[in-house]
C-alpha positions in Angstrom: -24.0 7.3 -74.1 -27.4 6.6 -75.6 -26.8 5.3 -79.4 -30.1 7.0 -80.6 -28.7 10.5 -79.5 -25.2 9.9 -80.7 -26.3 9.3 -84.3 -29.5 11.7 -83.9 -31.8 9.2 -85.0 -35.2 8.5 -84.0 -36.1 5.3 -82.1 -37.9 3.8 -85.0 -35.3 4.5 -87.6 -34.7 2.1 -90.3 -31.3 0.8 -91.5 -30.6 3.1 -94.3 -31.4 6.0 -91.9 -29.2 4.9 -89.4 -26.5 4.2 -92.0 -26.9 7.5 -93.4 -26.6 9.3 -90.1 -23.4 7.4 -89.2 -21.6 8.0 -92.5 -22.6 11.8 -92.5 -21.4 11.9 -89.1 -18.2 10.1 -90.1 -17.3 13.0 -92.5 -17.3 15.5 -90.2 -15.7 13.6 -87.4 -13.0 11.4 -89.3 -11.1 8.9 -87.1 -7.5 10.4 -88.0 -8.5 14.0 -86.7 -11.0 13.1 -83.9 -10.3 9.3 -82.8 -12.4 9.8 -79.5 -15.4 10.9 -81.3 -15.3 8.2 -83.8 -15.2 5.6 -81.1 -18.2 6.8 -79.7 -19.7 7.0 -83.3 -18.7 3.6 -84.0 -19.8 2.3 -80.8 -23.3 4.0 -81.3 -23.5 2.4 -84.8 -22.9 -1.1 -83.5 -25.7 -0.7 -80.9 -28.0 0.2 -83.9 -26.9 -1.7 -86.9 -29.6 -4.1 -87.5 -33.5 -4.0 -86.6 -32.8 -6.4 -83.9 -30.0 -4.4 -82.2 -32.1 -1.4 -82.2 -35.1 -3.4 -80.6 -32.6 -4.6 -77.7 -31.2 -1.0 -77.3 -34.5 0.2 -76.8 -35.8 -2.3 -74.3 -32.3 -2.6 -72.3 -30.3 0.4 -72.5 -29.2 1.8 -69.2 -27.3 5.2 -68.8 -24.3 5.6 -66.8 -26.3 5.5 -63.1 -28.0 2.5 -64.2 -31.4 4.1 -65.3 -33.4 4.0 -68.3 -33.2 7.2 -70.2 -36.9 7.6 -70.8 -40.1 6.7 -69.0 -39.3 4.1 -66.0 -42.0 1.8 -64.2 -41.4 2.3 -60.4 -38.6 -0.1 -58.9 -39.8 -2.9 -57.0 -36.8 -3.3 -54.9 -34.7 -0.5 -53.2 -31.6 0.1 -55.2 -32.5 -1.8 -58.3 -32.0 -0.1 -61.5 -35.1 1.1 -63.4 -35.6 -0.4 -66.7 -37.8 0.8 -69.4 -39.9 -1.9 -70.5 -41.7 -1.5 -73.9 -44.3 -4.5 -73.9 -44.9 -4.5 -77.5 -41.3 -4.5 -78.3 -40.6 -7.3 -75.7 -43.4 -9.6 -77.6 -42.0 -8.7 -80.8 -38.3 -9.7 -79.7 -39.6 -13.1 -78.2 -41.9 -13.9 -81.1 -38.8 -13.9 -83.3 -36.9 -15.8 -81.3 -34.2 -12.9 -80.1 -33.6 -12.2 -83.7 
């Protein structure tokens, strides 16, 4: 589950865009009629709720096989999962002290 794909928002979405997409999907998939889809939407929203959460998701999200879902750097050890590392986002995360 890639939270940006679940909520159908771009990776540079704002808080308002994420919340609007979440609320629109909740109207189509209410918890009483589609509890499994509701849980998926809620987990995706939790992963994207704040700008810090979205930044961490972009930096460290892995799919079920352990591979990042977008462009990867080559692995440096056989069998290690590939990680997508955006140097600018990492620098921003470190500059803000992880917030």
